[in-house]
C-alpha positions as CSV (number, residue, x, y, z in Angstrom):
1,M,209.9,81.8,231.6
2,K,207.6,78.8,232.1
3,R,205.4,79.8,229.2
4,W,208.4,80.3,226.9
5,T,209.9,77.0,228.0
6,A,206.7,75.2,227.2
7,G,206.7,76.8,223.8
8,V,210.2,75.7,223.1
9,C,209.4,72.1,224.0
10,V,206.3,72.0,221.8
11,A,208.4,73.4,219.0
12,F,210.8,70.5,219.2
13,L,208.0,68.0,219.3
14,A,206.3,69.6,216.3
15,G,209.2,68.8,214.0
16,C,208.5,70.3,210.6
17,A,205.1,71.7,211.5
18,G,204.9,75.4,210.4
19,P,203.0,78.3,211.7
20,Q,199.4,78.8,210.7
21,I,196.9,81.6,211.0
22,S,193.2,80.6,210.9
23,V,190.1,82.8,210.8
24,T,187.8,82.0,213.7
25,E,185.2,84.7,213.2
26,A,184.5,87.3,210.6
27,S,181.8,90.0,210.4
28,A,181.6,93.6,209.0
29,R,182.9,95.0,212.2
30,R,185.1,92.2,213.7
31,V,187.6,89.5,212.7
32,G,189.4,86.9,214.8
33,F,192.3,84.6,214.2
34,L,193.8,81.5,215.8
35,V,197.6,81.5,215.5
36,Q,199.2,78.1,215.7
37,N,203.0,77.8,216.5
38,S,202.6,81.5,217.4
39,W,206.2,81.9,218.6
40,L,207.1,81.7,214.9
41,V,204.5,84.3,213.7
42,P,205.3,88.0,214.1
43,M,202.3,89.9,215.2
44,Q,202.9,92.2,212.2
45,D,201.8,89.3,210.0
46,V,198.5,88.9,211.9
47,D,198.0,92.6,211.8
48,E,198.4,92.7,208.0
49,Q,195.8,90.0,207.6
50,A,193.4,92.0,209.8
51,A,194.2,95.2,207.9
52,G,193.5,93.5,204.6
53,Y,190.1,92.2,205.8
54,C,188.9,95.5,207.2
55,R,190.1,97.4,204.2
56,R,187.9,95.2,202.0
57,H,185.0,96.8,203.9
58,G,186.6,100.3,203.5
59,L,187.4,100.4,207.2
60,S,190.4,100.8,209.4
61,Y,191.4,98.1,211.9
62,R,192.3,98.0,215.6
63,R,193.6,95.1,217.6
64,T,191.4,94.4,220.7
65,E,192.7,91.1,221.9
66,A,195.9,88.9,221.9
67,V,195.6,86.1,224.4
68,W,197.7,82.9,224.8
69,I,195.3,80.0,225.1
70,G,198.0,77.3,225.1
71,P,201.8,76.9,224.9
72,A,201.7,77.3,221.1
73,L,198.3,78.9,220.5
74,K,197.3,82.5,220.5
75,R,193.8,84.0,220.0
76,V,193.9,87.5,218.3
77,A,190.9,89.7,217.6
78,Y,190.4,93.0,215.8
79,E,187.7,95.5,215.3
80,C,187.0,97.2,212.0
81,G,186.4,100.9,212.7
82,F,186.1,104.2,211.0
83,A,186.2,104.4,207.2
84,E,189.7,105.0,205.9
85,Q,190.4,108.4,204.6
86,P,192.2,108.9,201.3
87,L,195.8,109.9,201.8
88,T,196.4,113.6,201.4
89,P,199.7,115.5,201.5
90,K,200.6,117.0,204.9
91,L,202.8,119.9,205.6
92,E,205.9,118.7,207.5
93,V,206.5,120.6,210.7
94,R,210.1,120.7,211.7
95,R,210.8,120.9,215.4
96,T,214.1,121.9,216.9
97,P,215.2,119.1,219.2
98,T,215.7,120.1,222.7
99,A,218.7,119.3,224.8
100,T,216.7,116.7,226.8
101,A,215.2,114.9,223.8
102,K,216.5,111.3,223.6
103,P,215.7,108.6,221.1
104,K,213.5,105.9,222.6
105,A,215.1,102.4,222.8
106,V,213.1,99.4,221.8
107,S,213.7,97.9,225.2
108,D,216.0,98.9,228.1
109,D,215.2,95.6,229.9
110,P,218.3,93.3,229.7
111,K,216.1,90.3,230.4
112,V,213.9,90.9,227.4
113,A,217.0,91.3,225.2
114,A,218.4,88.0,226.7
115,W,215.2,86.1,225.9
116,T,215.2,87.5,222.4
117,K,218.7,86.2,221.8
118,A,217.9,82.9,223.4
119,K,214.8,82.5,221.1
120,A,216.9,83.2,218.0
121,A,219.5,80.6,219.2
122,T,216.8,78.1,219.8
123,D,215.5,78.4,216.3
124,A,219.0,77.8,214.9
125,W,219.5,74.9,217.3
126,A,216.3,73.2,216.3
127,L,217.3,73.4,212.6
128,C,220.7,72.0,213.4
129,L,219.1,69.0,215.2
130,R,216.6,68.3,212.5
131,F,219.0,68.5,209.5
132,D,221.8,66.5,211.2
133,A,219.3,63.9,212.4
134,E,217.9,63.5,208.9
135,R,221.4,63.1,207.4
136,R,222.7,60.6,210.0
137,A,219.5,58.6,209.8
138,K,220.3,57.8,206.1
139,E,224.1,57.2,206.7
140,T,224.0,54.9,209.7
141,T,222.1,51.9,211.1
142,E,222.7,52.6,214.8
143,E,219.9,52.7,217.2
144,P,217.9,56.0,217.0
145,L,218.9,57.0,220.6
146,V,222.6,56.5,219.8
147,V,222.3,58.6,216.7
148,A,220.3,61.2,218.6
149,Q,223.1,61.6,221.2
150,E,225.6,62.1,218.4
151,V,223.4,64.7,216.8
152,V,222.9,66.7,220.1
153,N,226.7,66.6,220.6
154,A,227.3,67.9,217.1
155,C,224.9,70.8,217.7
156,S,226.2,71.5,221.3
157,G,227.6,74.9,220.3
158,L,224.1,76.2,219.5
159,E,222.7,74.6,222.7
160,R,225.2,76.7,224.7
161,A,224.2,79.8,222.7
162,V,220.6,79.4,224.0
163,H,221.7,79.4,227.7
164,E,224.6,81.9,227.7
165,P,222.5,85.1,227.4
166,L,220.0,83.9,230.0
167,A,222.7,83.0,232.4
168,Q,224.2,86.5,232.2
169,V,220.9,88.0,233.5
170,G,220.1,85.2,236.0
171,E,217.2,83.7,234.0
172,D,218.8,80.3,233.4
173,S,218.7,77.2,235.6
174,G,220.1,73.7,235.7
175,R,216.6,72.3,235.5
176,F,215.8,74.4,232.5
177,Q,219.0,73.3,230.7
178,A,218.3,69.6,231.5
179,D,214.7,69.7,230.3
180,L,215.7,71.3,226.9
181,H,218.6,68.8,226.5
182,V,216.3,65.8,227.1
183,Q,213.8,67.2,224.7
184,A,216.5,67.7,222.1
185,V,217.6,64.1,222.3
186,R,214.0,62.9,222.0
187,N,213.3,65.1,219.1
188,A,216.4,63.9,217.2
189,S,215.6,60.3,218.0
190,D,212.0,60.7,216.7
191,T,213.4,62.3,213.5
192,V,215.8,59.4,212.9
193,T,213.0,56.9,213.3
194,S,210.7,58.8,211.1
195,I,213.2,59.2,208.3
196,R,214.1,55.5,208.4
197,K,210.5,54.5,208.0
198,I,210.2,56.7,205.0
199,T,213.4,55.6,203.3
200,D,213.3,51.9,204.5
201,V,216.8,52.2,206.1
202,P,217.3,49.3,208.5
203,V,217.3,50.1,212.2
204,S,219.7,48.4,214.6
205,G,217.7,47.5,217.8
206,S,214.4,48.9,218.8
207,P,213.5,52.6,218.6
208,A,214.0,54.4,221.9
209,F,210.5,56.0,221.7
């Protein structure tokens, strides 16, 4: 949970910064990437870039490394292997399902499902904070911290949606909730200050940060 929490906090601080995939090494047999804001980048997207690179050399690809090197950075490496074979029709072999055969679930772990729901709610919460802060920054002249508190209150429903699935599986805590709440207020305050600097909207009092 600590790694995920750090990623969430960095996501708030990053504001509008988007995900980025950069090539760090490239050879006939190997290609490596550095993924920034990696919690926003599906591994399938990185796999597709590696597949495209290896295919230009007429080779298949295989992921050999996927390592977190920071709260928002991941290093991913691939090997380009055997030459790809042209697709040929294959005879379909039908098998009679047995009584014991059961479809495999993506995940039977309730904690994994809870974190997935919390991550989706966090993304929606961050958008709510950003858009509402940008709007209120242009409509009011109150201090950024005052506006930020109003923004967080307006998006409180999504804030609860982050914690509810975690609380149900015992993965939430008061400290975790408090840290995210403080981070949300800071992020909204920074957004208000930034928008007012761009649009020359007067600010009442000094910025909180």
